[in-house]
Steps between C-alpha positions, in 0.01 A plus 500: 500500500626844428827646645490864633773743401789538723501815720737759373780624736743770445854453639699821537868471609825636380682175563453275192565178699229578747253578218574164340474295825175681611359445146571134496362450850176685417466317177529162678228619735263567209546870446593692186800717602627803302846632599614866493833657596321808640157645580502744199557201268210316663263793472566533126344150457 
């Protein structure tokens, strides 16, 4: 059986602890989170 790729999710928040917590929660739910400190940083990706 083939596994599908996890859905990517961008987390944008200036609070590092919130990015970490949200990222861990989303990862446990089967998503592929990417964390960014601000929108400009996320848009450069």
